N, C-alpha and C positions, 0 to 999 in steps of 0.2 A: 668509190667511197671517199668521203672527205674526212679530215682530222682537224680537231681544234686542240691546240696545245698551249697551255698557260704554264710558264716555267719561271720559277724564281722571281715572281712579280712583287715588287716592293713599292708601296704608294704612300705618299705623305699628304696629310690634310691639315691645313692651318698650322703648319710647323710640327706635326706630330706624325710619325710613322705608324700607320694603321695596318697595312699589309706588310708582312714581314718574311716573304719568300713563299708566295702562294703558288702551289703546283696542281695541275689538273689536266688530264688528257681524256678526250672523248671522241667517238666516231659518229658518223652519220647514222641516223635512225635510233640512237640511244637516248635515254632520258636519264640525266644525272640531276640529283636534287642536293642542294646545299642547305644545311641546317646548322644552327648555332645560337648562342645566347646573344642578346642585345650587345652591340659594341664589339663584336668579334671581327667585323670587317666585311660582312656579306654585302651590304649595300655599297660600301666603298669599291668593292670589286666591280659592281655593275656601273657605277659612275666612271670608274677609270676606263673600263672597256668602251664606254659611250664617248669618251674623250672630253669629259667635263673639265673646263680649265681650272677649277678649284682643286683638282686632284693631280698631284704631281707625281709622275712615275719616276722612281729613283733607279730602278733596275729591273731587269727581266724582259720577257718577250711574250707576245700573244700572237700565235701563227695559225692561219687557216691555209692548208695546202701550200706551204712554203712562202706565203705572203705574210710579211710582218705587218700587223695591223696597227701597232703603235706608232708607225711612221706615217700613218694616213689620217686624213681629216674624218670627222664623223660621217659625212656623206660617202666618202670613198670606202670606209669600213662597211657600210651598208651594201655598196655596189660589189664588194668582195664576199658577201654572203653572211654578214653578221646582223641579226635583228635584235634590238634592244627595247624592252618594255620596262620602264621605270615604275616604282610603286605609285607615284602620283603623276599621271600623264598631264603634261602641260597644255594650257589653252594657247592656241595660235590664232588670235583674231585676224580676219582678213584672208586666211588661207583655207581652202576647202580640201577635204580628204583626197579628192581626185587629183588636185594639183600637187599635193604632197607626194602622192604615189608616183606620179609622172616624174617628179624631181628625183625620186629615189630609183628611177629606172624602168617603171612599168609603162608598156605601150598604151597609148591613149585609146586606140581603136578597140571598141568593145568593152572599155574598162568600166563604164557606168553599169552596164549589165552584169558584168562579173562581180562588181561590188555588191549589187543587189542580191545575187545568188548567195554570196558568202554571208551577207547580212541575215538572210533568212535561215541559214545553217546554224547560226549562233543566236537565233531568236531575237534579232535586233531589227527594229522597224527601218527599212531602207531609206526612208525620208530623213532620218536622223543624219545620214551621211551627206546630206545636202547643206548642213550647217557648217560654220567654220569649225575647224579641228578642236574637239573637246569643249566648245563653247556651249554653255547651257545644257550640258549632258550630266546625268547622274554618274556616280561611281561605276555602277554596273554597266551603263551604256559606254562609258569610256573604255572599259576593259574589253567589252565585246567588240567594239570598233577597232581596237588594236588587233583582234584576232582576224578581222576583215583584212587589215593591212598586212598581216603575217601571211594570210592565204594568197593574197595577190602577188606579194613579192617573192614568195617561196624561197626563203633564205636557206643557206646550208645549215646555219645554227641560230637558234633563238635563245636569248638569254632574257629571263623574266624575273624581275625583282618584286617578290611578293604580289604576284598577279592575283592571288586570292584575297588580298586585303580589301575589306569593305564589301565583299560580294555576299549576296544571299545564296541560299542552297541552289536555286534554279540557275542563277548566273554562274556560279562556280561549276556546276555540272556542264553547262554549255561550253564554257571556256576550257575546261579540262578535256572534254570529248574532242574539241577541235584540235587541241594540241596533240592528243593521242593519235588522231587521224592524220595529222601532219607527218608523223614519224614513218607512216607506211606510204602515204600518197606521194611524197616527193623525197622521202628518206631524210627528213629534217631532224637534226639533233636538237634536243631540248635541254637547256640548263636552267632549272628552276630554283630560285631562292624562296624558302617558305619557313614559317615558324610552326605550321599546323599540319597534322597527318591528314586532315580532311581532304586536302588537294589530291592526295594519293589514292583516294577511293576509286578515282576513274582515270587517273594518270599514273601508269605502272612504271616505277623507276627501275632503271638498269642498275644504277648504283646510288647510294646515298653517302655524301661526305659531310663530316662534322668539322666545323671551323671553330677555332679558339685562338685568340690573340693573333689574328691575321694570317693564319695558315691552316691547312688541312691537317687535322690530328688523328682522324680515324675515317675509315672507308668500309662500307659493307654493302650487302644487298638490301632488298626491301625490308628484311627483318630488322634493319637498323632503326626504322621508324618506331617499331614496337619497343625496342630497347630504350630509345630516348623518351617515349611516352611513359614508360615504367620508371626509369631511373633519372630522367632529366639530363642536363648537361654537365652537372658537377663532376662526374667521373672522368670527363674528357677535358676539363679545364687545365690550361697551362698555368702554373704558378710562377708569377714574376718575382724574381729575386732582386 
């Protein structure tokens, strides 16, 4: 069993501290969901874990199985078991998905066939994967293609920043089911950032964390989603003095 531990993470963006001591621990096979109001630091967490140069880490640690990820490049973080899917997948002209996966450590032998199988599982036309990464793909196709990448790489932990953004009902169901399957097929831990409870109709959370002003302020089980839907985030906001 693997463990992802985020401890005391402080991150600055454009001269402003956004994450102010973010703590979270999760184990393989678990589904942890992060929810919170706009500007609370959710996407900053994803970008900081991805190693985005515009996000300056001031303090803290992010560890998978005794490996400090913050000391590693983005590629090395992937090789040590962290998969990151950002809200708006970038186009990578000139690079095909198969080459991207090989660069991330996937064996080339039999890879195209495996990609086709995984594409069909998320109801994505396999020929889409012959195009350059995310070029001329719809939002739903991009998110489904990321699930293909996830299944091929089989990371220890997958962090997904608003994976449900822009998806129709069918695409959301396909993505959520693939994520749920990953938790049992290779014991993948899923850390999902979302605003909407609809993702949780098919992705069953182990824990839900509420974020306010750059830190986790409340944690609960699946029932937390119902509380947030009923009462909103106001009861959990940190009042700045």
